[in-house]
LOZA-901969 format. One record per residue (C-alpha): residue number from 0; z, y, x; residue in one letter. Coordinates in nm, 2 decimals. Layout:
[pt NUM [Z Y X] "A"]
...
// end
This chain:
[pt 0 [-16.46 -30.91 -0.94] "M"]
[pt 1 [-16.34 -31.27 -0.96] "A"]
[pt 2 [-16.70 -31.38 -0.80] "H"]
[pt 3 [-16.61 -31.12 -0.50] "K"]
[pt 4 [-16.28 -31.30 -0.46] "K"]
[pt 5 [-16.42 -31.64 -0.42] "E"]
[pt 6 [-16.73 -31.54 -0.19] "S"]
[pt 7 [-16.44 -31.36 0.04] "F"]
[pt 8 [-16.22 -31.69 0.03] "F"]
[pt 9 [-16.53 -31.90 0.14] "W"]
[pt 10 [-16.62 -31.64 0.42] "T"]
[pt 11 [-16.26 -31.68 0.55] "S"]
[pt 12 [-16.24 -32.06 0.54] "Y"]
[pt 13 [-16.56 -32.10 0.70] "S"]
[pt 14 [-16.46 -31.87 0.97] "D"]
[pt 15 [-16.11 -32.06 1.00] "L"]
[pt 16 [-16.31 -32.36 0.99] "M"]
[pt 17 [-16.54 -32.25 1.28] "T"]
[pt 18 [-16.25 -32.13 1.50] "S"]
[pt 19 [-16.05 -32.45 1.45] "L"]
[pt 20 [-16.37 -32.66 1.56] "F"]
[pt 21 [-16.43 -32.45 1.86] "F"]
[pt 22 [-16.08 -32.49 1.97] "V"]
[pt 23 [-16.09 -32.85 1.91] "M"]
[pt 24 [-16.39 -32.84 2.15] "L"]
[pt 25 [-16.22 -32.67 2.41] "V"]
[pt 26 [-15.95 -32.92 2.39] "L"]
[pt 27 [-16.16 -33.19 2.40] "F"]
[pt 28 [-16.35 -33.08 2.71] "I"]
[pt 29 [-16.03 -33.01 2.89] "L"]
[pt 30 [-15.88 -33.35 2.81] "V"]
[pt 31 [-16.20 -33.52 2.93] "I"]
[pt 32 [-16.20 -33.32 3.23] "V"]
[pt 33 [-15.84 -33.37 3.33] "L"]
[pt 34 [-15.90 -33.74 3.26] "L"]
[pt 35 [-16.19 -33.76 3.52] "H"]
[pt 36 [-15.98 -33.58 3.77] "K"]
[pt 37 [-15.70 -33.83 3.72] "R"]
[pt 38 [-15.93 -34.12 3.75] "M"]
[pt 39 [-16.07 -33.95 4.07] "E"]
[pt 40 [-15.68 -33.94 4.18] "A"]
[pt 41 [-15.60 -34.28 4.11] "T"]
[pt 42 [-15.91 -34.43 4.26] "E"]
[pt 43 [-15.80 -34.23 4.57] "A"]
[pt 44 [-15.46 -34.35 4.60] "Q"]
[pt 45 [-15.62 -34.73 4.55] "L"]
[pt 46 [-15.86 -34.67 4.85] "Q"]
[pt 47 [-15.57 -34.57 5.03] "E"]
[pt 48 [-15.35 -34.86 4.96] "I"]
[pt 49 [-15.61 -35.09 5.02] "K"]
[pt 50 [-15.67 -34.93 5.39] "K"]
[pt 51 [-15.28 -34.96 5.43] "V"]
[pt 52 [-15.27 -35.30 5.34] "E"]
[pt 53 [-15.60 -35.41 5.55] "E"]
[pt 54 [-15.41 -35.21 5.87] "S"]
[pt 55 [-15.17 -35.51 5.85] "T"]
[pt 56 [-15.44 -35.78 5.97] "K"]
[pt 57 [-15.43 -35.61 6.31] "D"]
[pt 58 [-15.12 -35.82 6.40] "L"]
[pt 59 [-15.18 -36.04 6.63] "N"]
[pt 60 [-15.25 -36.42 6.51] "K"]
[pt 61 [-15.10 -36.53 6.81] "D"]
[pt 62 [-14.74 -36.45 6.67] "Y"]
[pt 63 [-14.84 -36.43 6.32] "F"]
[pt 64 [-14.99 -36.62 6.05] "E"]
[pt 65 [-15.08 -36.43 5.71] "Y"]
[pt 66 [-15.02 -36.67 5.39] "R"]
[pt 67 [-15.23 -36.48 5.16] "P"]
[pt 68 [-15.09 -36.70 4.86] "E"]
[pt 69 [-14.73 -36.59 4.93] "Y"]
[pt 70 [-14.86 -36.25 5.06] "K"]
[pt 71 [-14.63 -36.30 5.37] "K"]
[pt 72 [-14.67 -36.32 5.74] "Y"]
[pt 73 [-14.49 -36.63 5.91] "V"]
[pt 74 [-14.38 -36.63 6.26] "L"]
[pt 75 [-14.59 -36.84 6.46] "N"]
[pt 76 [-14.28 -36.95 6.67] "I"]
[pt 77 [-14.11 -37.27 6.52] "Q"]
[pt 78 [-13.75 -37.25 6.57] "V"]
[pt 79 [-13.51 -37.53 6.57] "R"]
[pt 80 [-13.14 -37.49 6.50] "Y"]
[pt 81 [-12.82 -37.69 6.49] "P"]
[pt 82 [-12.67 -37.74 6.15] "A"]
[pt 83 [-12.48 -37.44 6.08] "G"]
[pt 84 [-12.58 -37.23 6.37] "K"]
[pt 85 [-12.74 -36.89 6.35] "S"]
[pt 86 [-12.73 -36.80 6.71] "D"]
[pt 87 [-13.06 -36.78 6.91] "L"]
[pt 88 [-12.91 -36.89 7.22] "N"]
[pt 89 [-12.80 -37.22 7.02] "T"]
[pt 90 [-13.20 -37.34 6.93] "I"]
[pt 91 [-13.31 -37.65 7.05] "I"]
[pt 92 [-13.60 -37.62 7.28] "S"]
[pt 93 [-13.72 -37.77 7.59] "Y"]
[pt 94 [-13.77 -37.44 7.75] "D"]
[pt 95 [-13.55 -37.19 7.58] "K"]
[pt 96 [-13.64 -36.90 7.78] "D"]
[pt 97 [-14.00 -36.94 7.70] "W"]
[pt 98 [-13.92 -36.96 7.32] "Q"]
[pt 99 [-13.71 -36.67 7.35] "L"]
[pt 100 [-13.98 -36.46 7.54] "N"]
[pt 101 [-14.25 -36.53 7.25] "K"]
[pt 102 [-13.99 -36.41 7.00] "L"]
[pt 103 [-13.96 -36.09 7.21] "A"]
[pt 104 [-14.33 -36.05 7.21] "N"]
[pt 105 [-14.36 -36.10 6.84] "A"]
[pt 106 [-14.10 -35.79 6.78] "G"]
[pt 107 [-14.32 -35.59 7.05] "Q"]
[pt 108 [-14.63 -35.65 6.84] "E"]
[pt 109 [-14.46 -35.53 6.53] "I"]
[pt 110 [-14.32 -35.22 6.71] "Q"]
[pt 111 [-14.72 -35.17 6.85] "N"]
[pt 112 [-14.85 -35.21 6.52] "F"]
[pt 113 [-14.63 -34.93 6.40] "L"]
[pt 114 [-14.68 -34.70 6.66] "D"]
[pt 115 [-15.05 -34.76 6.59] "N"]
[pt 116 [-15.01 -34.65 6.23] "H"]
[pt 117 [-14.77 -34.36 6.25] "R"]
[pt 118 [-14.98 -34.21 5.95] "E"]
[pt 119 [-14.82 -34.45 5.72] "N"]
[pt 120 [-14.48 -34.56 5.61] "Q"]
[pt 121 [-14.38 -34.91 5.60] "Y"]
[pt 122 [-14.07 -35.16 5.47] "V"]
[pt 123 [-14.03 -35.41 5.74] "L"]
[pt 124 [-13.85 -35.71 5.57] "I"]
[pt 125 [-13.72 -35.99 5.82] "V"]
[pt 126 [-13.63 -36.31 5.64] "E"]
[pt 127 [-13.49 -36.60 5.74] "G"]
[pt 128 [-13.49 -36.96 5.61] "Q"]
[pt 129 [-13.30 -37.28 5.64] "A"]
[pt 130 [-13.39 -37.64 5.59] "S"]
[pt 131 [-13.19 -37.86 5.32] "R"]
[pt 132 [-12.91 -38.05 5.50] "D"]
[pt 133 [-12.56 -38.11 5.39] "N"]
[pt 134 [-12.45 -37.77 5.50] "Y"]
[pt 135 [-12.32 -37.57 5.21] "T"]
[pt 136 [-12.40 -37.24 5.33] "Y"]
[pt 137 [-12.72 -37.22 5.41] "N"]
[pt 138 [-12.80 -36.91 5.20] "Y"]
[pt 139 [-12.54 -36.70 5.42] "E"]
[pt 140 [-12.67 -36.91 5.71] "L"]
[pt 141 [-13.03 -36.75 5.68] "S"]
[pt 142 [-12.94 -36.40 5.65] "Y"]
[pt 143 [-12.73 -36.46 5.95] "Q"]
[pt 144 [-13.05 -36.60 6.14] "R"]
[pt 145 [-13.23 -36.33 6.04] "A"]
[pt 146 [-12.98 -36.05 6.12] "L"]
[pt 147 [-12.94 -36.25 6.47] "A"]
[pt 148 [-13.32 -36.20 6.56] "L"]
[pt 149 [-13.31 -35.83 6.46] "M"]
[pt 150 [-13.01 -35.79 6.70] "R"]
[pt 151 [-13.21 -35.98 6.96] "F"]
[pt 152 [-13.50 -35.74 6.93] "W"]
[pt 153 [-13.30 -35.44 6.91] "V"]
[pt 154 [-13.02 -35.48 7.13] "E"]
[pt 155 [-13.09 -35.74 7.39] "Y"]
[pt 156 [-13.48 -35.64 7.42] "R"]
[pt 157 [-13.46 -35.27 7.35] "G"]
[pt 158 [-13.73 -35.29 7.07] "I"]
[pt 159 [-13.77 -34.95 6.88] "N"]
[pt 160 [-13.94 -34.99 6.55] "F"]
[pt 161 [-13.96 -34.62 6.53] "G"]
[pt 162 [-13.95 -34.38 6.23] "N"]
[pt 163 [-14.21 -34.47 6.00] "N"]
[pt 164 [-14.05 -34.81 5.87] "C"]
[pt 165 [-13.74 -34.90 5.68] "E"]
[pt 166 [-13.60 -35.21 5.82] "I"]
[pt 167 [-13.43 -35.48 5.55] "L"]
[pt 168 [-13.29 -35.81 5.66] "I"]
[pt 169 [-13.26 -36.10 5.41] "S"]
[pt 170 [-13.23 -36.47 5.39] "G"]
[pt 171 [-13.39 -36.72 5.16] "S"]
[pt 172 [-13.17 -37.00 5.20] "G"]
[pt 173 [-13.29 -37.35 5.18] "D"]
[pt 174 [-13.49 -37.33 4.80] "G"]
[pt 175 [-13.19 -37.51 4.60] "K"]
[pt 176 [-13.12 -37.17 4.40] "L"]
[pt 177 [-13.52 -37.19 4.34] "D"]
[pt 178 [-13.60 -36.79 4.43] "T"]
[pt 179 [-13.95 -36.93 4.46] "H"]
[pt 180 [-13.95 -36.82 4.83] "S"]
[pt 181 [-14.24 -36.99 5.04] "M"]
[pt 182 [-14.15 -37.36 5.12] "R"]
[pt 183 [-14.30 -37.63 5.31] "E"]
[pt 184 [-14.27 -37.98 5.22] "E"]
[pt 185 [-14.16 -38.11 5.57] "E"]
[pt 186 [-13.79 -37.95 5.58] "E"]
[pt 187 [-13.72 -37.90 5.95] "T"]
[pt 188 [-14.05 -37.63 5.88] "E"]
[pt 189 [-13.83 -37.43 5.69] "N"]
[pt 190 [-13.62 -37.35 5.99] "Q"]
[pt 191 [-13.84 -37.02 6.06] "R"]
[pt 192 [-13.86 -36.65 6.01] "F"]
[pt 193 [-14.10 -36.46 5.73] "L"]
[pt 194 [-14.20 -36.11 5.82] "I"]
[pt 195 [-14.30 -35.85 5.52] "H"]
[pt 196 [-14.49 -35.54 5.64] "I"]
[pt 197 [-14.54 -35.37 5.30] "L"]
[pt 198 [-14.70 -34.99 5.26] "P"]
[pt 199 [-14.46 -34.76 5.09] "K"]
[pt 200 [-14.79 -34.60 4.95] "N"]
[pt 201 [-14.77 -34.88 4.69] "I"]
[pt 202 [-14.45 -34.80 4.54] "F"]
[pt 203 [-14.51 -34.42 4.56] "E"]
[pt 204 [-14.81 -34.47 4.35] "S"]
[pt 205 [-14.63 -34.70 4.12] "T"]
[pt 206 [-14.38 -34.47 4.06] "N"]
[pt 207 [-14.65 -34.17 4.00] "E"]
[pt 208 [-14.82 -34.36 3.76] "K"]
[pt 209 [-14.49 -34.41 3.55] "K"]
// end
């Protein structure tokens, strides 16, 4: 009788182990399949991000210079302001109308870029800078300069950047606070505008991964 009970136990135990092995095998295959699909999705997202980033190279190099070390575009239109001034009408230039027209053309170029890539969503950051001098409020001033440029584009030149971009206006001052913004050794060259065009796809993909 004891022999039959022992035989029954080992038969049941063997069946249980076989069932558990089968369950573990199915789970293992399922995990592998899901990981493979996830990797395919991630690769597709990366390709999409690269495609969107590459599209920014369409910007006209007559107006924009890309600085890869900072991942920013510099507006190729050098401006000079009197100390403490942010109004574009106060810029120092031998031909102010020509200078303002170039700035308008740069804004139009951004509008054309966004219009030609309506399938993507972007963050457009207009960043003003200031050179180091004795003016106390250069950080506020750099923001006011970026704001004045945006107003010039939208209010005075009728440029519409469309619905596929979010616009942010910022000022990185004169570098005294060590904000690690892009700076040139020649201080007068830091009276300029920097343009960031960031694909929102990057942020969306990052959030999905979290």
